[in-house]
C-alpha positions as CSV (number, residue, x, y, z in Angstrom):
1,M,113.2,65.2,136.3
2,N,111.0,68.1,137.3
3,K,107.8,69.1,135.5
4,C,109.5,72.1,133.7
5,T,112.3,69.9,132.4
6,L,109.9,67.2,131.3
7,A,107.7,69.8,129.5
8,L,110.7,71.2,127.7
9,A,111.9,67.8,126.6
10,V,108.4,67.0,125.2
11,A,108.3,70.3,123.4
12,V,111.7,69.8,121.8
13,G,110.7,66.3,120.8
14,V,107.5,67.5,119.2
15,L,109.3,70.3,117.3
16,S,112.0,67.9,116.1
17,Q,109.4,65.4,114.9
18,Q,107.5,68.2,113.1
19,A,110.7,69.4,111.4
20,F,111.5,65.9,110.3
21,A,108.0,65.3,109.0
22,E,108.0,68.6,107.1
23,S,111.5,67.8,105.6
24,Q,110.4,64.3,104.7
25,A,107.2,65.5,103.1
26,D,109.0,68.1,100.9
27,A,112.2,66.2,100.2
28,K,111.7,64.1,97.1
29,G,115.4,63.3,96.9
30,F,118.6,64.9,95.4
31,V,117.8,63.7,91.9
32,E,114.1,63.0,92.1
33,G,113.4,66.6,93.2
34,A,115.8,68.2,90.7
35,T,114.8,70.8,88.1
36,S,116.9,72.1,85.1
37,T,116.3,74.7,82.5
38,L,118.2,76.1,79.5
39,G,117.6,79.8,78.9
40,L,118.4,81.3,75.5
41,R,118.7,85.1,75.1
42,N,119.5,86.8,71.8
43,F,120.1,90.5,72.7
44,Y,120.7,93.5,70.6
45,I,121.3,97.0,72.0
46,N,121.8,100.3,70.3
47,T,122.7,103.4,72.4
48,D,122.9,106.8,70.6
49,N,124.5,109.7,72.5
50,R,122.9,112.3,70.3
51,S,124.6,115.3,71.8
52,G,127.8,114.2,70.2
53,K,129.9,115.1,73.3
54,P,131.6,111.7,73.9
55,A,134.4,110.6,71.6
56,Q,132.2,107.7,70.4
57,S,128.5,108.7,70.1
58,L,127.2,105.3,68.9
59,A,127.4,102.0,70.8
60,S,125.8,99.0,69.1
61,E,126.1,95.3,70.2
62,W,124.5,92.0,69.5
63,G,125.0,88.7,71.2
64,Q,123.7,85.2,72.1
65,G,123.5,84.1,75.7
66,F,123.1,80.7,77.2
67,D,122.0,80.3,80.8
68,L,121.9,76.6,82.0
69,R,120.6,76.0,85.5
70,F,120.4,72.8,87.5
71,N,118.7,72.9,90.9
72,S,118.9,69.7,92.8
73,G,116.3,68.4,95.3
74,Y,117.1,67.8,98.9
75,T,118.3,64.5,100.4
76,Q,115.8,63.0,102.7
77,G,116.1,63.3,106.4
78,T,115.8,66.0,109.1
79,V,118.8,67.8,107.5
80,G,118.6,67.9,103.7
81,F,121.5,68.6,101.4
82,G,121.5,69.9,97.8
83,L,123.4,71.6,95.0
84,D,122.6,74.3,92.5
85,V,124.7,75.0,89.3
86,I,124.5,77.9,86.9
87,A,126.5,77.8,83.7
88,L,126.7,81.0,81.7
89,E,128.1,81.6,78.2
90,G,127.9,84.7,75.9
91,I,128.8,84.7,72.2
92,R,129.5,87.9,70.3
93,L,127.6,88.2,67.1
94,D,128.4,91.9,66.3
95,S,130.4,94.3,68.4
96,G,133.4,95.5,66.6
97,R,135.7,98.4,67.1
98,G,133.9,101.7,66.8
99,T,130.6,100.4,67.9
100,N,131.1,98.6,71.2
101,G,131.9,101.6,73.4
102,G,135.0,100.0,74.8
103,T,138.3,101.7,75.5
104,T,141.8,100.5,76.5
105,T,141.0,101.2,80.2
106,S,137.4,100.0,80.4
107,Y,136.1,96.8,82.0
108,G,134.6,96.0,78.7
109,T,131.6,97.0,76.6
110,S,128.1,97.0,78.1
111,M,127.7,93.4,77.0
112,F,131.1,91.8,76.6
113,P,134.6,91.9,78.1
114,A,137.0,93.9,76.0
115,Q,140.7,93.5,75.2
116,A,143.1,96.0,73.7
117,T,145.6,94.4,71.4
118,D,147.2,97.3,69.6
119,G,147.0,100.2,72.0
120,K,143.9,101.5,70.4
121,N,140.3,101.2,71.3
122,A,139.5,97.8,72.9
123,K,137.7,95.1,71.0
124,A,135.0,92.9,72.4
125,V,136.0,89.3,72.9
126,N,134.4,86.6,70.8
127,D,132.9,84.8,73.8
128,F,133.0,84.6,77.6
129,G,131.4,82.6,80.3
130,S,131.4,81.4,83.9
131,L,130.3,78.5,86.1
132,G,128.7,79.0,89.5
133,V,128.1,76.3,92.1
134,T,126.0,76.7,95.2
135,G,125.8,74.3,98.1
136,K,122.6,74.3,100.1
137,V,121.3,72.9,103.4
138,R,117.7,72.8,104.6
139,V,116.3,72.1,108.1
140,S,112.5,72.4,108.2
141,Q,111.7,75.8,106.6
142,T,115.2,77.2,107.0
143,E,117.6,77.1,104.1
144,L,121.3,78.0,103.9
145,K,123.0,78.6,100.5
146,I,126.8,79.1,100.1
147,G,128.4,79.9,96.7
148,T,127.0,81.7,93.7
149,L,124.0,83.9,94.6
150,L,121.3,85.9,92.8
151,P,120.1,88.1,95.7
152,N,117.0,90.3,95.3
153,N,115.9,92.4,98.2
154,P,115.7,96.1,99.1
155,V,119.4,96.4,99.9
156,I,121.1,94.1,97.3
157,K,119.8,93.3,93.9
158,Y,121.5,91.5,91.0
159,N,121.4,93.0,87.5
160,D,119.9,91.2,84.6
161,G,119.7,93.9,82.0
162,R,122.1,92.5,79.3
163,L,123.0,89.2,77.8
164,L,123.9,87.4,81.0
165,P,122.9,88.0,84.7
166,Q,125.2,89.5,87.3
167,T,126.1,87.1,90.1
168,F,127.5,87.4,93.6
169,T,129.7,85.1,95.7
170,G,128.8,84.6,99.4
171,G,126.3,83.0,101.7
172,E,122.6,83.5,102.5
173,L,120.3,82.1,105.2
174,K,116.5,82.3,104.7
175,S,113.9,81.2,107.2
176,N,110.1,80.8,107.1
177,E,109.7,79.0,110.4
178,I,107.2,81.6,111.7
179,K,103.9,82.0,109.8
180,D,103.7,85.1,107.7
181,L,107.4,86.0,108.6
182,T,110.4,85.7,106.3
183,L,113.8,86.3,107.7
184,V,117.0,86.8,105.6
185,A,120.6,87.2,106.4
186,G,123.7,87.1,104.2
187,Q,127.2,88.1,103.3
188,V,128.8,88.6,99.9
189,E,132.5,89.0,99.1
190,A,132.6,89.6,95.4
191,A,130.5,90.3,92.3
192,K,130.8,88.9,88.8
193,G,129.6,91.6,86.3
194,R,127.0,90.9,83.6
195,N,129.9,91.5,81.1
196,S,132.7,89.6,82.8
197,S,134.0,86.1,83.7
198,N,135.9,87.3,86.8
199,D,134.9,88.2,90.3
200,E,135.5,91.8,91.3
201,G,135.6,93.6,94.7
202,L,132.6,95.5,95.8
203,S,132.2,99.3,95.5
204,I,129.8,102.2,94.9
205,A,129.5,105.0,92.4
206,G,132.4,107.4,92.6
207,A,135.0,105.0,94.0
208,N,134.4,102.3,91.4
209,N,136.5,103.7,88.5
210,P,139.3,101.1,87.9
211,T,141.6,103.8,86.4
212,S,141.4,106.1,89.5
213,T,142.6,105.5,93.0
214,G,139.2,104.2,94.0
215,R,139.0,101.3,96.4
216,R,137.1,98.0,96.8
217,S,135.6,96.1,99.7
218,N,135.3,92.4,100.3
219,K,132.4,92.4,102.7
220,F,128.8,93.3,102.3
221,Y,126.5,92.2,105.1
222,Y,122.7,92.2,104.9
223,G,119.7,91.1,106.8
224,G,116.0,91.8,107.1
225,A,112.5,90.7,107.6
226,D,109.2,90.7,105.7
227,Y,106.1,90.3,107.8
228,K,102.6,89.9,106.4
229,I,100.5,91.8,108.9
230,T,97.3,91.0,107.1
231,K,96.7,89.3,103.7
232,D,96.8,92.8,102.1
233,L,99.5,94.5,104.2
234,T,103.3,93.6,104.3
235,A,105.9,95.5,106.3
236,S,109.7,95.1,105.7
237,F,112.9,96.1,107.4
238,Y,116.4,95.5,106.0
239,H,119.9,96.5,106.9
240,G,122.9,96.5,104.5
241,E,126.5,97.4,105.2
242,L,129.4,97.7,102.7
243,K,132.6,97.6,104.8
244,D,134.5,100.9,104.6
245,F,131.7,102.6,102.5
246,Y,128.2,102.8,103.9
247,S,125.5,101.5,106.2
248,Q,121.9,101.5,105.1
249,N,118.5,100.9,106.8
250,F,115.3,100.3,104.8
251,L,111.7,100.5,105.9
252,G,108.8,99.5,103.6
253,L,105.1,99.1,103.5
254,V,103.1,97.5,100.7
255,H,99.3,97.5,100.8
256,N,96.7,96.1,98.4
257,W,93.2,97.6,98.5
258,A,90.3,96.5,96.5
259,I,88.6,99.6,95.1
260,G,85.6,99.2,92.8
261,P,86.4,96.7,90.0
262,G,90.2,97.0,90.5
263,V,93.0,96.9,93.1
264,L,95.1,99.8,94.3
265,K,98.7,98.8,95.3
266,S,100.5,101.3,97.5
267,D,104.3,101.0,97.9
268,L,106.0,103.2,100.5
269,R,109.8,103.1,101.0
270,Y,112.4,104.9,103.1
271,Y,116.2,104.4,103.0
272,R,118.6,105.9,105.5
273,S,122.3,105.7,104.3
274,R,125.4,106.9,106.2
275,D,129.1,106.6,105.9
276,N,131.0,103.6,107.2
277,G,134.7,103.0,108.0
278,S,137.0,104.8,105.6
279,N,134.3,106.4,103.5
280,G,134.9,110.1,103.0
281,D,138.5,109.8,102.1
282,T,138.3,111.7,98.8
283,S,141.5,110.0,97.5
284,A,140.0,106.5,97.8
285,Y,136.9,105.5,99.7
286,F,134.4,108.2,98.5
287,T,131.1,108.6,96.9
288,S,129.7,111.2,94.5
289,G,127.4,114.1,95.5
290,Y,127.4,117.8,96.2
291,Y,129.1,119.0,99.3
292,D,128.3,122.6,100.3
293,D,131.8,123.6,101.7
294,K,131.6,127.3,102.0
295,P,133.0,129.3,100.4
296,A,134.1,126.9,97.6
297,N,130.8,125.0,97.2
298,S,132.5,122.8,94.6
299,R,133.3,119.5,96.2
300,T,131.7,116.5,94.5
301,K,133.4,113.7,96.5
302,G,132.9,112.8,100.1
303,K,130.9,110.7,102.7
304,V,127.7,108.9,102.2
305,D,124.9,111.0,103.6
306,N,121.5,110.3,102.0
307,D,117.9,109.9,103.0
308,L,115.5,108.6,100.3
309,Y,111.7,108.7,100.5
310,S,109.4,107.3,97.9
311,Y,105.7,106.4,97.2
312,L,104.3,104.5,94.2
313,A,100.6,103.9,93.6
314,L,99.5,101.3,91.0
315,Y,95.8,100.8,90.1
316,S,95.0,97.7,88.1
317,V,91.6,97.1,86.5
318,E,90.6,94.9,83.5
319,G,94.1,94.5,82.1
320,H,95.0,98.2,82.6
321,T,97.6,99.4,85.2
322,F,97.8,103.1,85.9
323,G,100.7,104.3,88.1
324,A,102.1,107.5,89.7
325,G,104.9,108.0,92.1
326,Y,107.2,110.5,93.8
327,Q,110.7,110.1,95.2
328,Y,112.9,112.6,97.1
329,T,116.5,112.3,98.2
330,R,118.0,114.5,100.9
331,G,121.6,114.9,102.0
332,D,125.0,115.7,100.6
333,S,125.6,112.5,98.6
334,D,123.9,110.5,95.9
335,F,121.9,107.4,97.0
336,P,124.4,104.5,97.4
337,W,124.0,100.9,96.3
338,L,126.4,98.2,95.3
339,N,127.8,99.5,92.0
340,Q,131.1,98.1,90.6
341,G,130.8,100.3,87.5
342,D,130.0,97.5,85.1
343,G,126.2,97.5,85.3
344,S,124.1,97.4,88.5
345,S,120.5,97.6,89.8
346,N,118.9,98.9,92.9
347,S,115.4,98.6,94.4
348,T,114.3,102.2,94.1
349,I,111.1,103.0,92.2
350,T,113.1,105.1,89.8
351,D,115.6,102.4,88.6
352,A,114.8,103.0,84.9
353,Q,116.2,101.6,81.6
354,I,119.0,104.3,81.4
355,Q,119.1,106.3,84.6
356,K,118.5,105.8,88.4
357,F,117.1,109.3,89.3
358,A,118.8,109.2,92.8
359,R,121.3,112.0,92.8
360,A,121.9,114.4,95.7
361,G,118.7,116.4,96.4
362,E,116.9,115.0,93.4
363,R,113.1,115.1,93.4
364,T,111.4,112.8,90.9
365,W,107.8,112.3,89.9
366,Q,106.7,109.6,87.5
367,A,103.7,108.4,85.6
368,R,103.2,105.0,84.1
369,Y,100.7,102.9,82.2
370,A,100.7,99.2,81.2
371,Y,98.2,96.9,79.5
372,D,97.9,93.1,79.4
373,F,96.3,92.1,76.1
374,A,95.0,88.8,77.5
375,K,91.9,90.8,78.4
376,V,91.1,91.1,74.7
377,G,92.0,87.6,73.7
378,V,95.8,87.9,73.1
379,P,97.5,86.2,76.1
380,G,101.2,86.8,76.4
381,L,101.2,90.2,74.8
382,T,101.9,93.2,77.1
383,A,102.9,96.8,76.6
384,G,103.9,99.7,78.9
385,V,105.2,103.3,79.0
386,T,106.9,105.1,81.9
387,Y,107.8,108.8,82.2
388,L,110.1,110.2,84.9
389,H,111.1,113.8,85.6
390,G,113.7,114.7,88.2
391,D,114.8,118.2,89.3
392,N,116.6,120.0,92.1
393,I,119.7,117.9,91.4
394,Q,122.5,119.5,93.5
395,N,125.4,120.5,91.3
396,T,128.4,122.9,91.3
397,A,126.8,124.7,88.3
398,G,123.5,125.0,90.1
399,D,120.4,122.9,90.3
400,Q,119.9,120.6,87.4
401,S,117.1,118.5,85.9
402,E,116.6,115.3,83.8
403,W,113.8,113.2,82.3
404,E,113.4,109.8,80.8
405,R,110.7,108.1,78.8
406,D,110.6,104.3,78.5
407,I,108.4,102.2,76.2
408,S,108.2,98.4,76.3
409,L,106.4,95.8,74.1
410,A,106.7,92.1,74.8
411,Y,105.1,88.9,73.6
412,V,105.6,85.4,75.1
413,I,104.0,82.4,73.3
414,P,101.8,81.0,76.1
415,Q,101.3,77.4,74.8
416,G,102.0,75.0,72.0
417,T,105.2,73.8,70.4
418,F,107.0,77.1,71.0
419,K,105.7,77.8,74.5
420,N,107.9,80.3,76.4
421,L,109.4,81.8,73.3
422,G,109.5,85.5,73.9
423,F,110.0,88.7,71.9
424,A,110.6,92.1,73.5
425,W,111.4,95.7,72.3
426,K,112.5,98.3,74.8
427,N,113.0,102.0,73.8
428,A,114.2,104.8,76.1
429,M,114.9,108.5,75.7
430,W,116.9,110.4,78.4
431,R,117.7,114.1,78.5
432,T,119.4,116.3,81.1
433,S,120.3,119.9,81.6
434,S,123.6,118.9,83.3
435,A,126.8,119.5,81.5
436,V,127.9,115.8,81.5
437,A,129.7,113.8,78.8
438,S,126.4,112.7,77.4
439,S,123.4,114.9,78.0
440,T,121.2,113.3,75.3
441,Q,120.7,109.6,75.0
442,D,118.4,107.3,73.0
443,E,118.4,103.5,73.4
444,N,116.8,100.5,71.8
445,R,116.9,96.9,72.9
446,L,115.6,93.9,70.9
447,I,115.4,90.6,72.8
448,V,114.4,87.1,71.8
449,S,114.3,84.7,74.6
450,Y,113.4,81.0,75.0
451,S,113.2,78.9,78.2
452,I,113.5,75.2,77.7
453,P,112.7,72.9,80.7
454,L,115.2,69.9,80.8
455,L,114.1,68.2,84.0
């Protein structure tokens, strides 16, 4: 055995011992390291399309959600094995015909699945639920999960804006082997909507209408890295690809800078999104936007072609957070993200309570303010307001504009018998100059939540 071979063998042995030691140190056992919580969410939503253009201008729903989660520990050894389970159940308290927003052709209401029994407007079901199981394997600081996922990164983000969370089915690998560097790679094949018990294929806005000839995909690949350059500066790169629809690259920088008595957080983001595979076929795999096809200038379906730039600054001091931001989209299409048409989220700085502010050509500025009342002796009480205004929206009728104002007030009991019991009110107003089905919308959400640790 030569010196190089011997040195390599020693290095491998040291690394293996280190990995085993780290795994042993962290692994308390499958049962001993397990945690379990029961989340309760009582959710009421009232959406008023004040313009009166849609056939049903009022949508009102109320339900009780149960979110039971069990996360096992890892078996001891160099390779640790574990299992996570998420059981979801939603019960309708009030969402009858005429108030749920459902139709005979819809996926459901915004909160519940809907069924049409007499050829008229669909009625929300009494209850619905699902069970998700995720197997997991860990070696040192690298973890593989296969099954039900709740991904949250710049190119894929689950939605939790109603009674139950949206989930995805697939696999994800995450590694923290290198100091200050997190690596992520994954693939998802299906999504279960926040108002559904069934897995659905993946799609984007435009092609996700189940009553049209729109199409679905069964493959979304993603991967990326977050690197902490300094304790105050983090750089990120991610790539996402929805087969037959789009490919997307993301670059981001987040910096925290102590200025005077407070801290200024700067968040800079860039997305480059282009067509992939069959995208652009306006009879099936298409997206929405504005395509300047002279002399018609009237096509609103086509290929993904979008660049999105944004900057958000947040200054926090003595419980106050002041914020301002700007976002600009360039290209023929709207900004694309995984959107099956039944409630979705993205990681832009303009993903607001009602709208996303990411249409073709749209330029959006925003201002926000939040306050944490712990600074005046009321821990757990927070309030905030955000205002967004977008213009230059490319449209066949000419440039359009929109604005939204969101208010939130929340209180979570910080200690005592009812610790973790929370109350929240969210109010939003949205207005647009575009001639869409609903150009004026007001919305209120009332949420009572309670998280009970079981293990």
